[in-house]
VMD Tcl script that draws the C-alpha trace (Angstrom):
set ca {
  {0.00 0.00 0.00}
  {1.23 3.51 -0.78}
  {1.05 6.29 1.80}
  {-2.23 7.74 0.54}
  {-4.17 4.47 0.66}
  {-2.58 3.65 4.04}
  {-3.88 6.90 5.51}
  {-7.38 6.29 4.10}
  {-7.25 2.71 5.42}
  {-6.42 3.98 8.93}
  {-9.14 6.65 8.80}
  {-11.68 4.01 7.75}
  {-10.48 1.76 10.56}
  {-10.90 4.55 13.14}
  {-14.41 5.40 11.90}
  {-15.63 1.81 12.17}
  {-13.90 0.82 15.39}
  {-15.50 3.80 17.14}
  {-18.86 2.85 15.65}
  {-18.43 -0.67 17.00}
  {-17.29 0.49 20.43}
  {-20.49 2.55 20.72}
  {-22.12 -0.55 22.19}
  {-19.65 -0.30 25.10}
  {-21.19 2.99 26.17}
  {-24.56 1.24 26.52}
  {-23.07 -1.49 28.70}
  {-21.13 1.05 30.78}
  {-24.30 3.09 31.21}
  {-26.22 0.12 32.63}
  {-23.31 -0.81 34.91}
  {-22.89 2.67 36.37}
  {-26.52 3.78 36.23}
  {-25.36 6.93 34.42}
  {-26.68 6.32 30.91}
  {-26.88 10.00 29.91}
  {-23.33 10.73 31.09}
  {-22.06 7.61 29.34}
  {-23.60 8.60 26.01}
  {-22.39 12.18 26.43}
  {-18.79 11.12 27.01}
  {-18.93 8.79 24.04}
  {-19.82 11.78 21.88}
  {-16.19 12.87 22.35}
  {-15.09 9.75 20.48}
  {-17.78 10.40 17.87}
  {-16.11 13.75 17.18}
  {-12.92 11.84 16.34}
  {-14.92 9.57 14.04}
  {-16.57 12.47 12.24}
  {-13.25 14.27 11.88}
  {-11.77 11.11 10.34}
  {-14.75 10.96 7.99}
  {-14.15 14.57 6.96}
  {-10.61 13.67 5.84}
  {-11.48 10.27 4.37}
  {-13.81 11.42 1.58}
  {-11.56 14.18 0.12}
  {-8.49 11.91 0.18}
  {-10.41 9.14 -1.56}
  {-11.82 11.60 -4.11}
  {-8.29 12.83 -4.81}
  {-7.17 9.24 -5.42}
  {-9.99 8.79 -7.92}
  {-9.02 12.05 -9.66}
  {-5.46 10.77 -10.02}
  {-6.67 7.47 -11.50}
  {-8.93 9.27 -13.97}
  {-6.05 11.50 -15.07}
  {-3.77 8.48 -15.51}
  {-6.21 6.40 -17.56}
  {-4.92 7.87 -20.80}
  {-1.39 6.74 -19.91}
  {-2.31 3.08 -19.48}
  {-1.22 0.63 -22.12}
  {-3.99 -1.47 -23.79}
  {-3.26 -4.53 -21.64}
  {-3.05 -2.57 -18.40}
  {-5.99 -2.03 -16.07}
  {-6.61 0.31 -13.17}
  {-6.57 -1.34 -9.74}
  {-8.86 1.26 -8.21}
  {-11.63 -1.24 -7.47}
  {-9.26 -3.27 -5.31}
  {-8.31 -0.12 -3.41}
  {-11.98 0.31 -2.54}
  {-12.31 -3.33 -1.53}
  {-9.24 -2.97 0.68}
  {-10.88 -0.02 2.41}
  {-14.08 -2.01 2.92}
  {-11.90 -4.73 4.46}
  {-10.65 -2.06 6.89}
  {-14.27 -1.62 8.01}
  {-14.62 -5.38 8.57}
  {-11.30 -5.61 10.40}
  {-12.20 -2.64 12.62}
  {-15.52 -4.27 13.50}
  {-13.78 -7.49 14.54}
  {-11.13 -5.67 16.58}
  {-13.76 -3.42 18.16}
  {-15.90 -6.41 19.13}
  {-12.91 -8.07 20.81}
  {-12.13 -4.83 22.65}
  {-15.64 -4.32 24.05}
  {-15.14 -6.23 27.35}
  {-12.04 -4.13 28.06}
  {-13.40 -0.86 26.73}
  {-16.70 -1.04 28.60}
  {-14.77 -1.43 31.90}
  {-12.54 1.50 31.02}
  {-15.55 3.53 29.97}
  {-17.44 2.70 33.18}
  {-14.41 3.89 35.15}
  {-14.34 7.10 33.09}
  {-18.06 7.69 33.70}
  {-17.62 7.27 37.47}
  {-14.57 9.54 37.41}
  {-16.48 12.21 35.52}
  {-19.27 11.97 38.10}
  {-16.68 12.87 40.70}
  {-14.73 15.64 38.92}
  {-17.34 16.93 36.43}
  {-14.54 18.03 34.09}
  {-13.51 16.51 30.76}
  {-9.96 18.02 30.86}
  {-9.41 16.51 34.32}
  {-10.76 13.21 33.06}
  {-8.32 13.26 30.12}
  {-5.42 14.06 32.47}
  {-6.39 11.17 34.72}
  {-6.42 8.77 31.77}
  {-2.69 9.38 31.24}
  {-1.81 9.39 34.94}
  {-0.25 6.38 36.75}
  {-3.65 5.58 38.26}
  {-5.19 5.67 34.78}
  {-2.57 3.23 33.50}
  {-3.37 0.98 36.46}
  {-7.08 1.03 35.59}
  {-6.20 0.14 32.00}
  {-4.16 -2.84 33.15}
  {-6.92 -4.06 35.47}
  {-9.61 -3.64 32.80}
  {-8.12 -5.87 30.12}
  {-10.50 -8.74 29.44}
  {-11.23 -11.18 26.64}
  {-14.79 -11.76 25.36}
  {-16.79 -14.19 27.48}
  {-17.54 -17.55 25.89}
  {-20.85 -17.55 27.79}
  {-22.17 -14.73 25.60}
  {-21.36 -16.79 22.50}
  {-22.92 -19.98 23.86}
  {-26.10 -18.11 24.72}
  {-26.67 -16.78 21.20}
  {-29.23 -19.47 20.40}
  {-31.16 -18.91 23.61}
  {-34.89 -18.81 22.96}
  {-35.05 -15.29 24.38}
  {-33.01 -13.52 21.72}
  {-33.10 -10.26 19.84}
  {-35.83 -10.16 17.13}
  {-34.62 -11.26 13.70}
  {-36.17 -8.15 12.15}
  {-33.81 -5.92 14.14}
  {-30.82 -8.06 13.16}
  {-31.69 -7.94 9.44}
  {-32.28 -4.19 9.51}
  {-28.95 -3.69 11.28}
  {-27.21 -5.74 8.56}
  {-28.80 -3.68 5.79}
  {-28.23 -0.37 7.56}
  {-24.57 -1.14 8.24}
  {-24.00 -2.24 4.65}
  {-25.55 0.93 3.22}
  {-23.71 3.19 5.67}
  {-20.39 1.41 5.06}
  {-20.58 1.58 1.28}
  {-22.27 4.98 0.94}
  {-19.24 7.24 0.48}
  {-17.25 4.56 -1.35}
  {-19.93 3.75 -3.93}
  {-20.68 7.40 -4.68}
  {-17.01 8.22 -5.23}
  {-16.49 5.06 -7.30}
  {-19.52 6.06 -9.38}
  {-17.62 9.25 -10.18}
  {-14.80 7.09 -11.50}
  {-17.24 5.12 -13.66}
  {-18.76 8.34 -15.04}
  {-16.10 11.07 -14.64}
  {-18.23 13.83 -16.16}
  {-20.81 13.30 -13.38}
  {-18.42 12.72 -10.46}
  {-19.41 15.90 -8.62}
  {-23.10 14.93 -8.75}
  {-22.32 11.34 -7.78}
  {-20.24 12.37 -4.77}
  {-23.06 14.57 -3.49}
  {-25.45 11.61 -3.58}
  {-23.51 9.97 -0.73}
  {-25.35 12.27 1.68}
  {-28.69 10.86 0.53}
  {-27.44 7.28 0.86}
  {-26.09 7.86 4.36}
  {-29.28 9.70 5.22}
  {-31.36 6.64 4.33}
  {-29.15 4.37 6.47}
  {-29.32 6.85 9.36}
  {-33.12 6.98 9.18}
  {-33.33 3.19 9.24}
  {-30.95 3.09 12.20}
  {-32.78 5.69 14.27}
  {-36.26 4.39 13.45}
  {-35.74 0.65 13.91}
  {-32.45 -0.26 15.64}
  {-31.46 2.53 18.02}
  {-34.86 2.78 19.80}
  {-34.80 -0.99 20.42}
  {-31.29 -0.87 21.89}
  {-32.19 2.20 23.96}
  {-35.25 0.41 25.35}
  {-33.09 -2.59 26.27}
  {-30.61 -0.28 28.01}
  {-33.35 1.38 30.04}
  {-34.93 -1.98 30.97}
  {-31.61 -3.31 32.24}
  {-30.93 -0.18 34.27}
  {-34.40 -0.52 35.87}
  {-33.94 -4.26 36.53}
  {-36.78 -5.14 34.16}
  {-34.36 -7.19 32.05}
  {-31.43 -9.37 33.04}
  {-27.94 -8.30 31.98}
  {-27.01 -11.64 30.30}
  {-29.83 -11.14 27.77}
  {-28.66 -7.57 27.17}
  {-25.11 -8.79 26.53}
  {-26.35 -11.49 24.15}
  {-28.32 -8.85 22.29}
  {-25.17 -6.73 21.93}
  {-23.32 -9.77 20.55}
  {-26.10 -10.31 17.98}
  {-25.87 -6.66 16.97}
  {-22.10 -6.96 16.61}
  {-22.47 -10.05 14.42}
  {-25.06 -8.30 12.25}
  {-22.76 -5.28 12.00}
  {-19.92 -7.54 10.85}
  {-22.15 -9.19 8.24}
  {-23.16 -5.71 7.08}
  {-19.53 -4.75 6.38}
  {-19.12 -7.98 4.37}
  {-22.33 -7.28 2.45}
  {-20.87 -3.87 1.56}
  {-18.26 -5.70 -0.55}
  {-21.07 -7.31 -2.53}
  {-23.06 -4.15 -3.17}
  {-20.14 -1.79 -3.90}
  {-20.33 -2.00 -7.71}
  {-24.14 -2.39 -7.98}
  {-24.55 0.66 -5.72}
  {-22.14 2.66 -7.88}
  {-24.10 1.65 -11.01}
  {-27.36 2.79 -9.41}
  {-25.78 6.09 -8.38}
  {-24.58 6.66 -11.96}
  {-28.10 5.93 -13.21}
  {-29.62 8.41 -10.75}
  {-26.97 11.07 -11.48}
  {-27.68 10.83 -15.22}
  {-31.37 11.50 -14.65}
  {-31.23 14.32 -12.15}
}
mol new
graphics top color blue
foreach p $ca { graphics top sphere $p radius 0.5 }
foreach p [lrange $ca 0 end-1] q [lrange $ca 1 end] { graphics top cylinder $p $q radius 0.2 }
display resetview
């Protein structure tokens, strides 16, 4: 990988690992009883994700511009490898989801500690300073855990998350993962419409966001509230999170399948606007 694609790969990885670790804030909220504080602190990490997203799209668009400009220099038997660059970046999303899922037991303990610490100091700068203090390093060491096999064994329990929610989460994740990539790749397929195609990514991501906030997020929020009020046992909540993580992982894999078809559809729409 050259430097440019490496940077985009890392940005994609950061975006998706933070999205995966979002489930940790739910678990930490139920553990500490401070759901609002937990979600508020996680918004700090979301700022990092959105900043990464702001750099990702322009860098990827620049790479496409370079490929378009170099097409005339290719010999007849040579082909552009741009599609494989996009598939590598989609793999970064899958890899980040796997790594994030493995980090959740550790991260939710760290996050619960951060929530309790914020409840004591009520200051984000002080919280950040404590993270890098000797006591913060000690908390990190004590928080390291591997995923529990019990959560995996309980996946087929009769009391499991509704299949409708799982399917919608797969579809939503796939659309959100491929949105920017497919719109920019559509610009490569139809260079004269690349500005229009790139702008359509906002509509695609908007559709995935609507699906998420209408069907998935309310369900997870209701589970979180029920656990915090002892209306639901924590093992079921954890199994539900595992199901959501699995569906998220499948969604990133599905994004590989729909990359080119999505780009074709975007070109079709751009031509008729």
